C-alpha positions in Angstrom: -3.7 58.6 37.3 -4.7 57.0 34.0 -2.0 55.4 31.9 -2.6 55.1 28.2 -2.5 51.6 26.7 0.0 50.9 24.2 -1.2 49.2 21.0 1.0 46.4 19.8 1.1 45.6 16.1 0.7 41.8 15.8 1.7 40.4 12.5 2.9 37.1 11.2 6.0 37.0 9.1 5.3 35.8 5.5 8.4 33.5 5.6 7.0 31.5 8.5 3.8 30.8 6.6 5.7 29.2 3.7 7.7 27.0 6.1 4.5 25.9 7.9 2.8 25.0 4.6 5.9 23.1 3.4 6.1 21.1 6.7 2.3 20.3 6.5 2.7 19.1 2.9 5.6 16.8 3.9 3.5 15.5 6.8 0.5 14.6 4.7 2.6 13.0 1.9 4.2 10.7 4.4 0.8 9.8 5.9 -0.7 9.2 2.4 1.2 5.9 1.9 -1.8 3.6 1.5 0.0 0.4 0.8 2.5 0.2 3.6 3.2 -3.4 4.2 6.9 -3.1 5.1 6.3 -4.5 8.5 5.0 -7.8 7.2 7.4 -10.8 6.9 7.3 -12.8 3.7 9.8 -14.5 1.5 9.0 -14.1 -2.1 9.3 -16.9 -4.7 12.1 -16.5 -7.2 12.0 -16.3 -11.0 14.8 -15.7 -13.5 13.1 -13.5 -16.1 11.0 -10.8 -14.3 9.2 -7.6 -15.5 8.7 -4.6 -13.3 5.4 -4.7 -11.3 4.5 -1.1 -11.7 2.0 0.9 -9.6 -0.9 -0.9 -7.8 -4.1 0.3 -6.2 -4.0 -2.5 -3.5 -1.5 -4.9 -2.1 -2.4 -8.3 -0.7 0.2 -10.2 1.3 0.1 -13.8 2.6 2.9 -14.0 5.2 4.8 -17.0 6.5 2.0 -17.7 9.1 -0.6 -17.9 6.3 -2.3 -14.7 7.4 -3.8 -12.5 4.7 -3.2 -8.7 4.7 -4.8 -6.0 2.5 -2.7 -2.8 2.4 -1.0 -3.8 5.6 -4.2 -4.6 7.6 -5.1 -8.2 8.4 -8.4 -9.4 6.7 -10.2 -12.7 6.5 -10.2 -14.4 3.1 -14.0 -14.4 3.2 -14.2 -10.6 3.4 -11.3 -9.9 1.0 -13.4 -9.7 -2.2 -15.8 -7.2 -0.7 -13.0 -5.1 0.7 -11.0 -5.1 -2.6 -14.2 -4.3 -4.5 -14.8 -1.2 -2.4 -11.2 -0.1 -2.6 -11.1 -0.5 -6.3 -14.4 1.3 -6.8 -13.3 4.2 -4.6 -10.2 4.7 -6.7 -12.4 5.3 -9.8 -9.8 3.4 -12.0 -11.1 1.8 -15.2 -10.4 -1.6 -16.7 -6.6 -2.2 -17.0 -5.8 0.2 -14.2 -7.1 -1.9 -11.3 -3.8 -3.6 -10.5 -3.5 -5.6 -7.3 -0.1 -6.8 -6.1 -0.1 -10.3 -4.6 2.8 -11.2 -2.4 2.9 -14.8 -1.2 5.5 -16.4 1.1 7.3 -19.1 -0.8 6.4 -21.8 1.7 2.6 -21.2 1.6 0.7 -24.1 -0.1 -1.7 -23.5 -3.0 -4.8 -24.2 -1.0 -4.0 -21.0 1.0 -3.5 -18.6 -1.9 -6.0 -19.9 -4.4 -9.0 -18.4 -2.5 -7.1 -15.1 -2.5 -6.6 -15.2 -6.2 -10.3 -16.0 -6.6 -11.3 -13.0 -4.4 -9.1 -10.6 -6.4 -10.8 -11.9 -9.6 -14.3 -11.5 -8.0 -13.4 -7.9 -7.1 -12.4 -7.1 -10.7 -8.8 -6.6 -10.0 -5.9 -7.2 -12.3 -3.6 -9.6 -10.4 0.2 -9.1 -10.5 2.2 -11.7 -8.5 5.3 -10.1 -6.9 8.4 -12.3 -7.1 12.1 -11.9 -6.5 14.9 -12.3 -9.1 16.5 -15.7 -8.9 20.3 -16.2 -8.5 21.6 -17.0 -11.9 24.9 -18.6 -10.6 23.2 -21.9 -9.8 22.7 -21.1 -6.0 19.3 -21.9 -4.6 
């Protein structure tokens, strides 16, 4: 006896495709954070009259242990200029739009951050030093 095969209609609901596309979009937006340095420990210097730093193409952090990080990854000061130059060139940004945020721990001496400033300058970046607003009530 031969039984006829049933043909099943396999179709995907259109609503599920929209949900999947939305979730993928959120996933890639979260992963696209290029300058995630939130895990680094640094205490910013303080200043009374500050201006907003704006958007930056790169972020350089010198932490309390005097280690240098570019966009959250540790780098040697000797290779920082080349890495920044490649990063800024890949962005395609012209002059005036090649902002690099520099975040330096307040206890780091000048001989540690001066070579970093020089590397940013060699790479053609526009340096913005990130500070914290000072207490205006006289407290340190």
